[in-house]
Every structure is written in structure tokens, then in C-alpha cells.
VEXDREN-2710 file (C-alpha; in Angstrom, 1 decimal):
% VEXDREN-2710
k/r/px/py/pz
1/PHE/69.4/61.5/77.3
2/GLY/67.7/58.2/78.3
3/SER/64.6/56.3/77.8
4/SER/63.4/52.9/79.5
5/HIS/63.6/49.8/77.5
6/VAL/62.3/46.4/78.5
7/GLY/65.5/43.9/78.7
8/SER/69.3/44.4/78.9
9/THR/70.8/47.9/77.3
10/ASN/74.1/49.1/75.9
11/GLU/75.3/52.6/76.4
12/ILE/76.7/54.3/73.8
13/LEU/78.6/57.9/73.8
14/GLU/77.4/60.0/70.9
15/PRO/79.1/63.7/69.9
16/ILE/77.0/67.1/70.1
17/PHE/78.4/70.3/68.9
18/ASN/77.6/72.9/70.3
19/ASN/79.5/76.6/69.3
20/GLY/82.7/74.3/68.2
21/VAL/82.3/72.7/71.7
22/VAL/82.2/68.7/71.4
23/LEU/79.9/67.4/74.1
24/GLN/79.2/64.0/74.8
25/CYS/75.7/62.5/75.9
26/CYS/74.8/59.1/76.6
27/LEU/72.2/56.9/74.9
28/ARG/70.6/53.8/76.2
29/VAL/69.5/51.4/73.4
30/ALA/68.1/48.0/73.5
31/ALA/70.3/44.9/72.9
32/MET/69.0/42.2/70.2
33/PRO/67.1/39.5/72.0
34/ALA/68.0/35.8/72.0
35/GLY/72.0/36.7/72.7
36/ALA/72.4/37.5/68.9
37/THR/73.6/41.1/68.2
38/MET/74.9/43.1/64.8
39/LYS/77.8/44.6/65.5
40/LYS/77.9/48.0/64.3
41/LEU/80.4/49.6/62.4
42/ARG/82.1/53.5/62.4
43/THR/81.9/55.3/59.1
44/THR/85.1/54.6/56.8
45/ASN/86.3/57.5/55.5
46/ILE/87.5/57.7/52.1
47/GLU/90.2/60.3/50.9
48/GLU/88.7/61.2/47.8
49/PRO/85.3/63.2/46.7
50/GLU/83.7/60.5/45.0
51/VAL/83.0/56.7/46.9
52/ASP/83.1/54.5/44.3
53/PHE/82.8/50.3/44.3
54/ARG/84.0/47.4/42.5
55/VAL/83.0/44.1/42.6
56/LEU/86.0/41.8/42.4
57/ARG/84.6/38.6/43.1
58/PHE/81.4/37.0/44.2
59/THR/80.6/33.2/44.6
60/CYS/76.9/31.7/45.8
61/HIS/77.7/28.1/46.8
62/ASP/75.4/25.4/48.3
63/SER/76.4/22.2/49.8
64/SER/76.6/20.7/45.8
65/MET/79.6/22.7/45.6
66/LEU/81.4/22.9/49.1
67/SER/81.3/19.9/51.1
68/SER/82.6/22.0/54.0
69/LEU/78.5/23.2/54.0
70/GLY/75.6/21.4/55.4
71/LYS/73.1/19.7/53.4
72/HIS/70.8/22.7/53.7
73/CYS/73.1/25.5/54.2
74/LYS/74.2/28.4/51.4
75/GLU/77.2/30.6/51.6
76/MET/77.3/34.5/49.6
77/ARG/80.7/36.0/49.6
78/TRP/81.3/39.2/47.8
79/CYS/84.9/40.8/47.6
80/ILE/84.6/44.4/47.4
81/VAL/87.3/47.6/46.8
82/VAL/86.0/50.8/47.6
83/SER/87.5/53.6/45.4
84/HIS/91.2/53.2/45.5
85/ASP/91.5/51.6/48.9
86/PRO/94.0/48.3/47.8
87/LYS/92.7/46.4/50.5
88/PRO/89.6/44.6/49.6
89/ILE/86.5/44.1/51.9
90/ASP/85.0/40.4/52.2
91/ILE/81.8/39.9/53.4
92/SER/79.8/36.7/53.5
93/VAL/76.6/35.5/54.8
94/VAL/76.1/31.8/55.9
95/VAL/72.6/30.5/56.1
96/ASP/71.8/27.1/57.3
97/LYS/68.2/26.7/56.9
98/GLU/66.9/23.0/58.1
99/VAL/63.9/21.1/57.4
100/LEU/60.9/22.3/60.0
101/ALA/63.8/24.7/61.8
102/ALA/64.1/28.7/61.7
103/PRO/67.3/29.2/59.7
104/LYS/70.2/30.1/61.4
105/VAL/72.3/32.9/59.8
106/THR/75.9/34.1/60.5
107/VAL/77.3/36.8/58.6
108/GLN/81.1/38.1/58.4
109/CYS/83.3/40.8/57.4
110/ASN/86.9/40.6/56.9
111/SER/86.8/37.5/58.8
112/GLU/85.1/39.1/61.8
113/VAL/81.9/37.9/63.1
114/VAL/79.1/40.5/62.8
115/TYR/76.4/38.5/63.5
116/PRO/76.8/35.4/65.1
117/LYS/75.4/31.8/64.7
118/ALA/71.7/32.6/65.7
119/LYS/68.0/31.5/64.6
120/LEU/66.5/34.2/62.5
121/THR/63.4/35.4/64.0
122/LYS/63.4/38.8/61.8
123/ASP/64.8/40.7/58.8
124/ILE/68.3/41.4/59.4
125/THR/69.9/44.4/57.9
126/TRP/73.4/45.6/58.3
127/ARG/75.2/48.7/57.5
128/MET/78.8/49.6/56.3
129/PRO/78.5/53.5/56.1
130/PHE/81.5/55.6/54.2
131/ARG/82.0/59.0/54.0
132/GLY/84.3/60.8/51.1
133/LEU/86.1/64.3/50.7
134/ILE/84.0/67.5/50.0
135/ARG/85.6/69.6/47.1
136/GLY/87.4/72.9/47.7
137/ILE/89.5/71.6/50.5
138/HIS/92.4/73.8/51.0
139/VAL/91.4/76.2/48.5
140/PRO/91.4/79.8/49.8
141/ASN/87.6/81.3/50.4
142/TYR/86.3/78.6/48.3
143/PHE/83.6/78.5/50.9
144/GLU/81.4/80.8/53.2
145/MET/80.7/80.3/56.9
146/ARG/78.0/81.1/59.0
147/PRO/79.2/80.9/62.9
148/GLU/76.7/79.0/64.7
149/HIS/76.7/81.8/67.6
150/MET/75.8/84.6/65.6
151/ILE/72.0/85.2/65.1
152/ALA/71.9/87.5/62.4
153/GLU/72.1/85.6/58.7
154/HIS/76.0/86.8/58.0
155/TRP/78.3/84.6/55.8
156/PHE/82.3/85.2/55.9
157/PRO/85.1/84.2/53.3
158/ALA/86.2/80.6/54.7
159/THR/89.0/78.3/53.9
160/VAL/88.3/74.5/55.2
161/ASN/91.8/73.3/56.3
162/LEU/90.7/69.8/57.6
163/GLN/87.9/67.3/57.3
164/ARG/87.4/65.2/60.4
165/GLU/86.7/61.9/60.7
166/ASN/83.4/62.1/61.9
167/GLY/82.2/64.6/59.0
168/THR/83.2/68.3/60.7
169/PHE/85.7/70.5/59.9
170/GLN/88.5/72.6/60.8
171/VAL/88.0/76.3/59.3
172/THR/89.9/79.5/58.9
173/VAL/87.4/82.4/58.6
174/LYS/87.8/85.9/57.9
175/MET/85.7/88.1/60.2
176/PRO/85.8/91.7/61.0
177/ASP/87.9/92.9/63.7
178/GLY/85.7/96.2/64.5
179/ASN/88.6/98.5/63.1
180/GLY/87.1/98.0/59.3
181/LYS/89.8/95.2/59.0
182/PHE/89.4/91.7/58.9
183/ARG/91.6/89.1/60.8
184/ASP/91.8/85.1/60.1
185/ILE/90.1/83.5/63.1
186/ASP/90.5/79.4/63.5
187/PHE/87.5/77.2/64.4
188/PRO/88.1/73.5/65.2
189/VAL/84.9/72.2/64.8
190/VAL/82.5/73.3/62.2
191/ARG/79.4/71.3/61.1
192/ALA/78.1/70.9/57.1
193/HIS/75.3/73.1/57.3
194/SER/77.2/76.1/58.5
195/LEU/79.3/76.2/55.3
196/ARG/78.3/77.1/51.6
197/GLU/80.4/77.7/48.5
198/ALA/81.1/81.1/47.8
199/GLN/80.7/81.5/44.1
200/THR/77.5/79.3/44.0
201/LYS/76.2/80.2/47.3
202/ALA/75.2/76.2/47.4
203/PRO/75.2/74.4/50.9
204/VAL/77.8/71.9/51.4
205/THR/77.0/68.1/51.1
206/VAL/79.4/66.0/52.2
207/PRO/79.3/62.5/50.0
208/SER/78.4/59.5/51.5
209/CYS/76.8/56.0/51.1
210/ALA/76.5/52.7/52.6
211/LEU/76.9/48.9/51.9
212/VAL/73.4/47.6/53.0
213/LEU/73.1/44.0/53.8
214/ASN/69.6/42.5/53.5
215/VAL/68.7/39.2/55.0
216/PRO/64.5/38.7/54.8
217/VAL/63.7/36.3/57.4
218/ALA/60.7/35.0/55.0
219/ASP/63.6/34.0/52.2
220/PRO/67.1/34.1/54.0
221/LEU/68.7/31.9/50.9
222/HIS/68.2/35.3/48.8
223/ALA/70.3/37.7/50.7
224/THR/71.4/40.9/49.0
225/LEU/74.0/43.4/49.1
226/ASP/73.0/47.1/48.3
227/VAL/74.9/50.4/47.6
228/ALA/72.4/52.8/49.2
229/ARG/73.7/56.6/48.1
230/ASP/72.6/59.7/49.9
231/GLY/68.7/58.6/50.6
232/LEU/68.7/57.3/47.0
233/PRO/66.8/53.9/46.4
234/GLY/69.9/51.0/46.9
235/GLU/71.3/49.2/43.9
236/LEU/72.4/45.8/43.8
237/ILE/76.1/45.2/44.3
238/THR/76.7/42.7/42.0
239/HIS/75.4/45.7/39.2
240/PHE/79.3/47.0/39.8
241/PHE/81.3/43.8/38.4
242/ASN/84.8/45.1/37.4
243/ARG/88.1/44.1/36.6
244/PRO/91.2/46.4/35.8
245/THR/93.0/46.4/32.5
246/PRO/96.1/45.7/31.8
247/ALA/95.3/42.6/34.2
248/PRO/97.8/43.2/37.6
249/PRO/100.4/41.0/37.3
250/ASN/100.1/39.3/40.7
251/GLY/96.1/39.2/40.8
252/VAL/93.2/41.5/41.4
253/GLU/93.9/41.5/45.1
254/LYS/97.1/42.9/45.1
255/SER/98.6/46.1/43.8
256/PRO/98.0/47.0/39.9
257/GLY/101.0/46.8/37.5
258/PRO/102.4/50.2/36.1
259/ASP/100.1/51.3/33.3
260/PRO/101.3/50.7/29.5
261/ARG/102.8/54.0/28.1
262/VAL/104.1/55.3/24.4
263/SER/106.8/57.5/24.7
264/PHE/107.6/60.6/22.6
265/ASP/111.0/62.0/22.0
266/VAL/111.3/66.3/21.3
267/SER/114.3/67.6/19.3
268/LYS/116.1/70.2/21.3
269/ASP/115.2/72.4/19.1
270/HIS/111.4/71.4/19.6
271/THR/110.8/71.2/15.6
272/SER/110.1/67.6/15.5
273/ILE/108.7/64.4/17.8
274/THR/109.3/61.0/17.4
275/THR/108.2/57.5/18.9
276/LYS/108.7/54.1/18.1
277/VAL/105.1/53.1/17.3
278/GLY/103.3/53.7/13.9
279/TYR/100.0/55.6/13.5
280/ALA/97.7/52.3/14.0
281/THR/99.2/51.7/17.2
282/LEU/98.8/54.9/18.8
283/GLU/94.9/55.4/17.5
284/HIS/94.4/52.2/19.1
285/PHE/96.3/53.2/22.1
286/LEU/94.1/56.6/22.4
287/SER/91.0/55.0/21.9
288/GLY/91.1/51.8/23.9
289/ARG/89.0/50.2/21.9
290/PRO/88.2/46.2/22.6
291/ARG/89.0/43.8/19.8
292/THR/88.8/40.2/19.4
293/ILE/91.9/38.0/19.5
294/SER/89.9/34.3/19.4
295/ARG/86.4/32.7/20.4
296/GLU/86.8/28.7/21.2
297/CYS/84.5/26.2/23.0
298/PRO/86.4/23.2/23.6
299/THR/83.3/21.5/25.1
300/ARG/79.7/21.7/25.7
301/LEU/80.3/23.5/29.1
302/LYS/82.9/25.8/28.2
303/LYS/83.3/29.0/26.3
304/ILE/86.3/31.1/25.7
305/TRP/87.0/34.6/24.8
306/CYS/90.1/36.3/24.2
307/VAL/90.0/40.0/23.7
308/GLN/92.3/42.8/23.2
309/ILE/91.6/46.4/25.0
310/GLY/94.4/48.7/23.2
311/PRO/97.2/47.5/22.0
312/TYR/99.0/46.2/25.0
313/ALA/96.4/44.4/27.3
314/LYS/94.8/41.2/26.8
315/HIS/92.3/39.4/28.3
316/THR/91.0/35.9/28.7
317/ILE/87.5/35.3/29.5
318/GLU/85.7/31.7/30.5
319/LEU/82.4/30.6/31.0
320/SER/81.9/27.1/32.3
321/LYS/79.8/24.6/34.2
322/GLU/80.8/21.9/36.4
323/SER/78.0/19.4/34.6
324/ALA/75.1/19.8/32.7
325/LYS/72.7/19.2/35.8
326/SER/74.4/21.9/37.7
327/LYS/72.8/25.4/38.1
328/ILE/76.0/27.1/39.3
329/VAL/78.0/28.7/36.5
330/THR/81.4/30.3/36.8
331/LEU/82.8/33.6/35.1
332/SER/86.4/34.2/35.0
333/VAL/88.7/36.5/33.7
334/ASP/92.0/36.0/33.1
335/GLY/92.2/32.9/35.4
336/GLU/90.6/34.2/38.6
337/THR/86.8/34.2/39.1
338/LEU/84.6/36.9/38.6
339/CYS/81.2/35.3/39.6
340/GLU/80.2/31.6/40.5
341/ALA/76.3/31.4/40.9
342/ALA/73.0/30.0/39.6
343/ALA/71.3/32.6/37.7
344/GLU/68.8/33.5/40.2
345/ASP/71.2/34.5/42.8
END
């Protein structure tokens, strides 16, 4: 497939599936002008049925906070964890908006440049797609499959053995052998629209979502990062602030520590159970209700809360400003910054 474009072009190989056979086609797409190109990312596969996002830190600084930035510069940075992936994603946008000049924008993801510093002539939209696992993998005959090479609408019991990185599946199907019996036939590449759940007859939907960065040319200083799920309207990533409890011993970007536990001892004759905690502690452990331990206001620009979630997890929440004239407010949890920005950001 090909089409004519003015200017330079890039060639991209895209897979096409035909009766389980993978073909390749070459698409020609126009490159972005002025030498600035957005780096397109491959879909990241998450080994879970649901894709969740947690914002561990968000900062929005200007030259008043970071001396390394120019006078008319602004830096926005998000640190995000996707599901239970231990490695966080760090996305940053630096906008250099000089007086009487077109703004220049740089976008980085995990210290890798995805949009080099260049003049902004149109809106920037950059996507980081994710794909989760379907439910029912490895469950015998949990699905039904309609082979694409059959014209008639015939569905056969199927077991999904593997979900591939490109969103297709490896499936074992029970099909008639012509002698009144069934035999297992392996299909190495099956698309989602050829599968449905055997019990509900519902079509198979692969969970997918994306982080979408929007930098409007009219107001680049207010770039936004959204979560887009299956065609639904995007939701601001700053609605997903999160901190684990209990607090990880080595910081929020490291592996969490062991979960607190209440142990029980069961007698050999199974007639009694004993534990070292009392009823109030056990009830608080099971409910996980938050409680206030202390609250203090050491200065006019700082307020500190100490709370307890369950009997073993304590957290310190601090809200502060550098000066009364500053618009930047810092919110930290357990000594680590969760959000540092002005209200409008």
C-alpha cells in the first residue's frame, strides 16, 4: 500500500493477518516538518487483566524554583507506575517561551528524547499505549472460536494458550474430524474478533489504554497528561495520585517492604486459636481505618499531619510553601514529594 506525500517519508512495516498467516505491508507516512519528529512508541503489554496508573510524583517548576531553567521556561514532570510494574515511567515537558518568539518544546520519556527541542507550530499529541491480558487464558474451553477460513457462522470450543505482544492469540480448538469425533487443532495467530466467551457469548475485548500528552500551541505552558481508556474521554493523570501503605522502607520508587501481618496459632486438636494481639488491634487491622495521631502548624507556611492506617502503618503528610509570595505549594508524604506545583497546574 502506498500514497503520495509532499516532503520526506518514512517507511513503516505493519502486520496483516490472513487465515493465521502473517503478511507484511509497507506504509509510507509523511515526516513532520522543521526537522522535529515525535517518536512513536510500541504498545507496552501488561501481564494483568486491568491496567492501572499511580502517580508517585508530579512537579511543575519555573525559573523561580529551578535556576537551571531560563527566565521564561517551565518544566512539568510526572513519575508514574503502571499496574505492578516496579519500574516507574518518568515523563517530562520543558517549554521555553521567549518574548515575541514561538515557544520551543522538549519532551522526554525515561530520559530518552521523544520530541527534540524545536519551535512549536502546531498542537503536540503523543501517546504511550498499553495493553492488558484477557481473562480466561489457559482455562479449558473458556472460549469459542470462529475460524476465519469458514464462510458459515460456526463456533467451536477453544482454549487460549497465549496472548501475543501484538494483541493476537495462540488458540487450541476442538473441531470435527469428519468421523463423528473431535480433535484438537492449534491456531498460532487468532485475532480477537474471532473469539467469544463460551458461557456468555460476549465478544473478547482486549483491555487497552494509553497515556496521552497534549501540548497546545496556543498555551504550551499548560500541557496535560491524560489517561484514555477504550475510546472514553481522557481523564487527567493528576487524578491518580497514590502512595502505598505501609510506606516502602527504601522509597516509593523501590520495591515495597513486607506486608504487616497478624499471626494465629491453631492447636493440634483444632479446638482453639490464639494470637498475640487483642480484639481492638485485630479489629483495626481488618478495617484499616485511618486515625489522626497529631496535627501541628510550626510556621504560617507549613502544616503537618501524622495519621495511622491500621495498627501498624503510620504516615506523615506535610504541606508547605517556600515563601508567602510563592505560588508553588509542596505536598510531601513520608518525606518524599508527591506534588509540587501552583494551583492552576
